[in-house]
C-alpha positions as CSV (number, residue, x, y, z in Angstrom):
1,M,129.5,71.7,-2.2
2,K,132.2,74.1,-1.2
3,K,134.7,72.9,1.4
4,C,134.4,76.3,3.1
5,D,130.7,75.7,3.9
6,Y,131.5,72.5,5.7
7,N,134.4,74.1,7.5
8,M,132.2,77.0,8.5
9,Q,129.8,74.6,10.1
10,K,132.8,73.1,12.1
11,K,133.8,76.6,13.1
12,W,130.3,77.3,14.3
13,L,130.3,74.1,16.3
14,V,133.6,75.1,18.0
15,D,132.5,78.7,18.6
16,E,129.2,77.5,20.2
17,E,131.2,75.0,22.3
18,R,129.2,72.1,20.7
19,I,132.5,70.3,20.0
20,R,136.0,70.5,21.5
21,R,139.4,69.5,20.3
22,T,140.8,66.5,22.1
23,S,144.0,64.5,22.3
24,T,144.1,61.0,20.7
25,S,144.0,59.3,24.1
26,L,140.7,58.2,25.6
27,N,139.4,59.6,28.9
28,S,137.6,56.2,29.6
29,P,139.8,53.3,28.3
30,G,137.8,50.7,26.4
31,K,135.0,53.2,25.7
32,G,135.8,55.0,22.5
33,W,134.2,55.5,19.1
34,Y,134.9,57.6,16.1
35,L,131.9,58.8,14.2
36,P,132.0,59.3,10.5
37,H,130.4,62.6,9.3
38,H,129.2,64.1,6.1
39,P,127.4,67.2,4.7
40,V,123.7,67.2,4.2
41,F,121.9,69.8,2.0
42,S,118.2,70.7,1.7
43,M,116.6,71.9,-1.4
44,N,114.4,74.1,0.9
45,K,117.5,75.7,2.4
46,P,120.0,75.9,-0.5
47,N,122.4,78.1,1.4
48,K,122.7,75.9,4.5
49,T,125.1,73.0,5.0
50,R,124.6,70.7,8.0
51,V,127.2,68.3,9.4
52,V,125.6,64.9,10.1
53,F,127.2,62.3,12.4
54,D,126.4,58.7,11.4
55,C,125.8,56.7,14.6
56,S,124.5,53.8,12.5
57,A,127.8,53.4,10.6
58,S,129.3,50.0,11.6
59,F,132.8,48.6,12.1
60,K,133.1,44.8,12.3
61,S,129.3,44.7,12.4
62,I,129.1,47.0,15.4
63,S,127.6,50.6,15.4
64,L,127.3,53.1,18.1
65,N,123.5,52.9,17.8
66,S,123.7,49.1,18.4
67,Q,125.6,49.5,21.6
68,V,123.4,52.0,23.4
69,L,120.0,52.0,24.9
70,Q,117.3,53.8,23.1
71,G,115.6,55.1,26.2
72,L,111.9,55.4,27.0
73,D,109.4,56.5,24.4
74,M,108.6,59.9,26.0
75,M,106.9,61.4,22.9
76,K,103.4,62.7,23.3
77,D,100.7,61.2,21.1
78,L,100.7,63.1,17.8
79,P,96.9,62.7,17.2
80,G,96.2,64.1,20.7
81,I,98.5,67.1,20.0
82,L,96.7,67.8,16.7
83,I,93.3,67.5,18.3
84,R,94.3,69.9,21.1
85,F,95.8,72.2,18.5
86,R,92.4,72.6,16.8
87,E,90.6,73.6,20.1
88,G,91.5,77.3,20.3
89,K,91.1,80.2,17.9
90,V,94.7,81.4,17.9
91,A,97.4,79.0,16.6
92,I,100.9,78.9,18.0
93,A,103.6,76.9,16.4
94,A,107.3,76.8,17.5
95,D,110.4,74.8,16.6
96,R,113.3,74.4,19.0
97,E,116.1,74.7,16.5
98,A,119.0,72.3,16.9
99,M,117.3,70.6,19.9
100,C,119.9,67.9,20.4
101,Y,122.7,70.6,20.4
102,Q,121.0,72.2,23.5
103,V,121.6,69.2,25.7
104,F,125.2,68.6,26.9
105,V,126.8,65.2,27.2
106,N,128.3,64.1,30.4
107,P,132.1,64.5,30.0
108,T,132.7,60.9,30.9
109,D,130.6,59.8,28.0
110,R,132.2,62.0,25.3
111,D,134.7,59.4,24.2
112,V,132.0,57.6,22.2
113,L,131.3,60.8,20.3
114,Q,134.7,61.4,18.8
115,F,135.4,62.3,15.2
116,L,138.3,63.4,12.9
117,W,138.4,66.7,11.1
118,W,140.9,67.5,8.4
119,P,142.0,71.2,8.5
120,Q,140.4,73.1,5.6
121,G,139.2,69.8,4.2
122,D,142.8,69.0,3.1
123,L,143.2,65.2,3.3
124,D,147.0,65.6,2.9
125,K,147.2,67.1,6.4
126,N,147.0,65.2,9.6
127,P,143.5,65.0,11.0
128,Q,142.5,66.8,14.2
129,H,140.7,64.9,16.9
130,Y,137.4,66.3,18.3
131,C,134.5,65.2,20.4
132,M,131.0,66.3,20.7
133,T,130.0,68.1,24.0
134,V,126.3,67.9,23.1
135,H,124.0,65.2,21.9
136,I,123.6,64.5,18.2
137,F,120.7,62.9,16.5
138,D,120.9,59.2,17.2
139,V,118.7,56.4,18.7
140,W,118.8,57.9,22.2
141,S,118.4,61.6,21.4
142,P,114.6,61.8,21.3
143,A,114.3,60.3,24.8
144,R,117.2,62.4,26.2
145,T,116.1,65.8,24.7
146,I,112.4,65.3,25.6
147,F,113.5,64.4,29.2
148,E,115.5,67.7,29.4
149,L,112.8,69.8,27.8
150,K,110.2,68.3,30.3
151,G,112.6,69.0,33.2
152,T,113.1,72.6,32.1
153,L,109.4,73.2,31.8
154,E,108.7,71.6,35.2
155,R,111.4,73.7,36.9
156,N,109.7,76.8,35.5
157,W,106.2,75.5,36.2
158,N,103.4,77.9,35.4
159,D,100.2,77.6,33.4
160,A,102.0,78.1,30.1
161,A,104.6,75.5,30.9
162,K,101.9,73.0,32.0
163,E,100.1,73.4,28.7
164,A,103.3,73.4,26.6
165,V,104.6,70.1,28.1
166,S,101.7,68.2,26.6
167,N,101.9,69.9,23.2
168,F,105.5,69.2,22.2
169,F,106.3,66.5,19.7
170,I,110.1,66.1,20.2
171,H,111.1,69.7,19.5
172,D,108.0,71.1,17.7
173,L,105.3,72.9,19.7
174,L,101.7,73.0,18.4
175,H,99.3,74.9,20.6
176,S,96.2,77.0,20.3
177,S,94.5,79.4,22.7
């Protein structure tokens, strides 16, 4: 992996306002967490590097995932989605890319989504402090993102939205007509 690929992902996160630089002090004393992160590669997408934040990493037997509530299981039944998908003659499939990155985190909760980034990947330099402004994939993200998607569809309620809400599996839509 080239360092520049990883740094380009960080630049994209900053440019898209998915992360922001912070000071070292916490906004909410007693409620802070630094997330380790690492690159992930896919053989199906050899030119793409993703930054993954590890909410299951533990310190003194405590991880961020162990300290938060998972949320309600709001996922639709996959067999039901697949059966409805076979009802129509025209198939429609969609994927909401970077679904978690579409849902912003309340500013008072961002201290638990902090991380360090070394400029240009140079570990001899002092790290810069950042925090996520959006959700990342963790134990609560399916419930949170489905809740937001459902709310968006309900605010724009029409026949298409009514059908779509029952045909999403997290961020994937399978529908036929």
